[in-house]
C-alpha positions as CSV (number, residue, x, y, z in Angstrom):
1,X,0.1,0.1,0.0
2,X,1.5,3.6,-1.0
3,X,2.4,5.9,1.7
4,X,3.7,3.1,4.4
5,X,7.3,3.4,6.1
6,X,8.6,0.2,7.3
7,X,11.2,0.1,9.5
8,X,13.8,-2.9,9.6
9,X,14.2,-3.8,13.3
10,X,16.6,-7.1,12.7
11,X,16.8,-10.2,11.3
12,X,17.1,-13.2,13.3
13,X,18.3,-16.9,11.9
14,X,17.6,-19.8,14.3
15,X,20.3,-22.5,13.9
16,X,21.3,-25.6,15.1
17,X,23.6,-24.0,17.3
18,X,21.5,-21.1,18.5
19,X,20.1,-17.7,17.7
20,X,21.7,-15.3,15.3
21,X,20.5,-12.0,14.7
22,X,21.6,-9.5,12.4
23,X,21.5,-5.8,13.3
24,X,20.1,-3.5,10.1
25,X,23.9,-1.8,10.3
26,X,25.0,-5.5,9.7
27,X,22.8,-5.4,6.5
28,X,22.6,-4.6,3.0
29,X,18.4,-4.0,2.3
30,X,17.5,-2.9,-1.2
31,X,13.8,-1.8,-2.2
32,X,12.6,-3.0,-5.2
33,X,9.7,-0.4,-6.1
34,X,10.0,2.0,-2.9
35,X,12.5,4.8,-2.0
36,X,15.4,4.2,1.2
37,X,14.7,7.0,3.6
38,X,17.6,5.6,5.6
39,X,19.8,2.3,6.2
40,X,16.6,0.4,7.7
41,X,13.5,2.8,6.8
42,X,11.9,2.7,3.2
43,X,8.7,4.4,1.6
44,X,6.7,2.1,-0.2
45,X,5.1,3.5,-2.8
46,X,3.6,0.8,-4.9
47,X,-0.1,-0.5,-4.6
48,X,0.9,-4.1,-5.1
49,X,3.2,-4.4,-2.3
50,X,7.2,-4.0,-2.0
51,X,10.2,-6.7,-2.1
52,X,13.3,-6.7,-0.4
53,X,16.5,-7.8,-1.6
54,X,18.6,-8.3,2.0
55,X,22.2,-9.3,2.0
56,X,24.6,-9.5,4.8
57,X,27.4,-6.7,4.7
58,X,29.9,-9.2,5.6
59,X,30.4,-12.7,4.7
60,X,26.7,-14.7,4.7
61,X,23.8,-15.6,6.0
62,X,24.0,-19.1,8.5
63,X,22.3,-22.0,7.5
64,X,19.0,-21.9,9.5
65,X,15.7,-23.9,10.5
66,X,14.0,-20.6,10.7
67,X,14.4,-17.0,10.0
68,X,12.5,-14.2,11.7
69,X,12.1,-10.5,10.3
70,X,11.8,-7.8,12.5
71,X,10.0,-4.5,11.4
72,X,7.4,-1.8,12.0
73,X,5.2,-0.4,9.7
74,X,4.1,3.2,9.8
75,X,1.4,5.4,8.0
76,X,2.6,8.8,6.5
77,X,-0.2,11.1,6.6
78,X,1.8,13.0,4.1
79,X,2.3,10.3,1.1
80,X,-1.8,10.0,1.8
81,X,-2.7,13.2,1.3
82,X,-5.5,13.6,-1.4
83,X,-3.3,16.0,-3.3
84,X,-0.8,13.3,-3.6
85,X,-3.2,11.0,-4.6
86,X,-4.7,13.2,-7.4
87,X,-4.7,11.2,-11.0
88,X,-4.2,8.0,-9.7
89,X,-6.6,5.1,-11.0
């Protein structure tokens, strides 16, 4: 949905030897359609959703049985103002 700000808080890998957490500063996150507002905050502009390429800054991700993505979403009033939405179908 356009006008959402997504903030990545972390990425958690559950491995056979324990839990390994990656903070946003350890990740390289690239949005497909939206815009990067900061290293871990992104403006979603597509009404069809968003996809992110997430890579570790160094090395590689561990093998895991489960992966958790910690994030928060905020609806931005400015991006949803009728003036910004005018002419959209």
